[in-house]
VEXDREN-2710 file (C-alpha; in Angstrom, 1 decimal):
% VEXDREN-2710
k/r/px/py/pz
1/UNK/-28.0/-49.2/18.2
2/UNK/-27.3/-48.7/21.8
3/UNK/-24.6/-51.2/23.7
4/UNK/-25.4/-52.7/27.3
5/UNK/-22.3/-53.5/29.6
6/UNK/-23.1/-55.4/32.1
7/UNK/-20.8/-55.5/35.2
8/UNK/-20.4/-56.6/39.1
9/UNK/-21.3/-60.3/39.0
10/UNK/-19.0/-63.1/40.6
11/UNK/-19.3/-65.1/42.9
12/UNK/-21.1/-64.8/46.9
13/UNK/-22.1/-66.7/49.3
14/UNK/-25.5/-67.6/49.9
15/UNK/-26.7/-64.6/52.2
16/UNK/-24.6/-61.9/50.9
17/UNK/-24.7/-58.7/48.3
18/UNK/-23.6/-57.8/45.2
19/UNK/-24.4/-54.7/42.9
20/UNK/-24.5/-55.1/39.4
21/UNK/-24.5/-52.0/37.1
22/UNK/-25.0/-51.7/33.5
23/UNK/-24.1/-48.6/31.4
24/UNK/-25.8/-47.8/27.4
25/UNK/-23.4/-46.4/25.2
26/UNK/-24.2/-45.3/21.6
27/UNK/-27.3/-43.8/20.3
28/UNK/-27.9/-43.6/24.2
29/UNK/-30.3/-39.8/23.9
30/UNK/-34.0/-39.8/24.6
31/UNK/-35.8/-41.5/27.2
32/UNK/-35.9/-45.3/27.9
33/UNK/-36.7/-47.4/30.2
34/UNK/-34.0/-50.1/32.2
35/UNK/-34.4/-53.3/33.7
36/UNK/-32.6/-56.6/34.5
37/UNK/-33.3/-60.3/33.4
38/UNK/-31.9/-63.4/34.4
39/UNK/-31.2/-66.9/32.6
40/UNK/-30.3/-70.4/35.1
41/UNK/-28.6/-73.3/33.1
42/UNK/-31.7/-74.9/31.6
43/UNK/-34.1/-72.8/32.4
44/UNK/-36.0/-69.7/30.1
45/UNK/-35.0/-66.5/30.7
46/UNK/-37.0/-64.6/33.7
47/UNK/-38.1/-60.7/34.6
48/UNK/-36.2/-59.4/37.6
49/UNK/-36.8/-55.6/37.7
50/UNK/-37.3/-52.9/35.5
51/UNK/-37.6/-48.8/35.9
52/UNK/-39.1/-45.7/33.9
53/UNK/-36.5/-43.5/33.0
54/UNK/-37.9/-41.5/36.0
55/UNK/-37.2/-43.4/38.5
56/UNK/-40.9/-42.7/39.9
57/UNK/-42.5/-46.9/38.6
58/UNK/-40.1/-49.9/39.3
59/UNK/-41.3/-53.1/39.4
60/UNK/-39.4/-56.5/40.8
61/UNK/-40.4/-60.3/40.0
62/UNK/-41.7/-61.7/43.5
63/UNK/-39.3/-63.7/44.2
64/UNK/-36.8/-60.7/44.5
65/UNK/-39.1/-58.7/46.3
66/UNK/-37.6/-57.1/49.5
67/UNK/-34.0/-58.7/48.4
68/UNK/-33.0/-56.8/45.0
69/UNK/-33.7/-52.7/44.1
70/UNK/-33.1/-51.6/41.3
71/UNK/-32.4/-47.6/40.8
72/UNK/-30.9/-45.7/37.8
73/UNK/-28.7/-42.6/37.0
74/UNK/-29.6/-40.8/34.2
75/UNK/-26.7/-38.4/33.9
76/UNK/-24.4/-42.1/33.6
77/UNK/-26.8/-43.5/31.5
78/UNK/-26.3/-46.7/33.7
79/UNK/-28.7/-48.9/35.9
80/UNK/-28.4/-50.5/39.1
81/UNK/-29.5/-54.3/40.8
82/UNK/-28.3/-53.8/44.2
83/UNK/-28.8/-57.2/45.6
84/UNK/-28.9/-58.7/48.9
85/UNK/-29.8/-61.8/50.9
86/UNK/-28.5/-63.7/48.0
87/UNK/-30.0/-67.5/47.8
88/UNK/-28.3/-70.0/45.7
89/UNK/-31.6/-69.7/43.2
90/UNK/-30.1/-66.7/42.6
91/UNK/-27.5/-68.2/40.4
92/UNK/-27.4/-67.5/36.8
93/UNK/-26.6/-65.1/34.0
94/UNK/-27.7/-61.8/34.3
95/UNK/-28.7/-59.2/32.0
96/UNK/-29.5/-55.9/31.3
97/UNK/-31.8/-54.5/28.7
98/UNK/-33.7/-51.1/27.6
99/UNK/-37.1/-50.3/26.3
100/UNK/-37.1/-46.6/24.5
101/UNK/-40.2/-44.5/26.3
102/UNK/-40.5/-42.4/29.2
103/UNK/-43.4/-43.3/30.9
104/UNK/-44.2/-46.0/33.2
105/UNK/-45.8/-47.9/30.4
106/UNK/-42.8/-48.6/28.9
107/UNK/-41.2/-50.1/31.9
108/UNK/-44.7/-52.7/32.1
109/UNK/-43.4/-53.3/27.7
110/UNK/-39.8/-53.8/29.1
111/UNK/-41.5/-56.3/32.1
112/UNK/-43.0/-58.1/29.5
113/UNK/-40.3/-59.1/27.0
114/UNK/-40.6/-56.4/24.9
115/UNK/-37.2/-54.9/25.0
116/UNK/-35.4/-53.3/22.1
117/UNK/-31.9/-53.8/23.4
118/UNK/-29.8/-56.6/25.6
119/UNK/-26.7/-56.4/27.3
120/UNK/-24.5/-59.9/26.9
121/UNK/-24.2/-60.9/30.5
122/UNK/-23.2/-61.2/34.2
123/UNK/-22.5/-64.2/35.9
124/UNK/-23.9/-64.4/39.8
125/UNK/-23.3/-67.6/41.4
126/UNK/-24.8/-68.3/45.0
127/UNK/-22.8/-70.5/46.9
128/UNK/-24.7/-72.4/49.2
END
């Protein structure tokens, strides 16, 4: 089992920034893609960003391209999401997820919701 714990959420004004972190623990040996999803009230969960094990491939939803940046530190089993120029429509619970595998293909699988583990989520609220 792998446990994922997100942190860094909070309340921010439109145009502001937040940095989310997701730390993996438990059976973290092996290689895996990591990513972020979000779910706003009354809406379905949607993909935000994914990164391959090596970090060489990254993927973003069109709605966050140019504003969000995903990165990872494999020594710390942690993935980050730097969110800049936040908008009220970015308000949601943000979830971290993993997909076992070390190729870019596994990041693509994660992007399409083929995830192995999910975190509990962290709330991000952007006020106008």
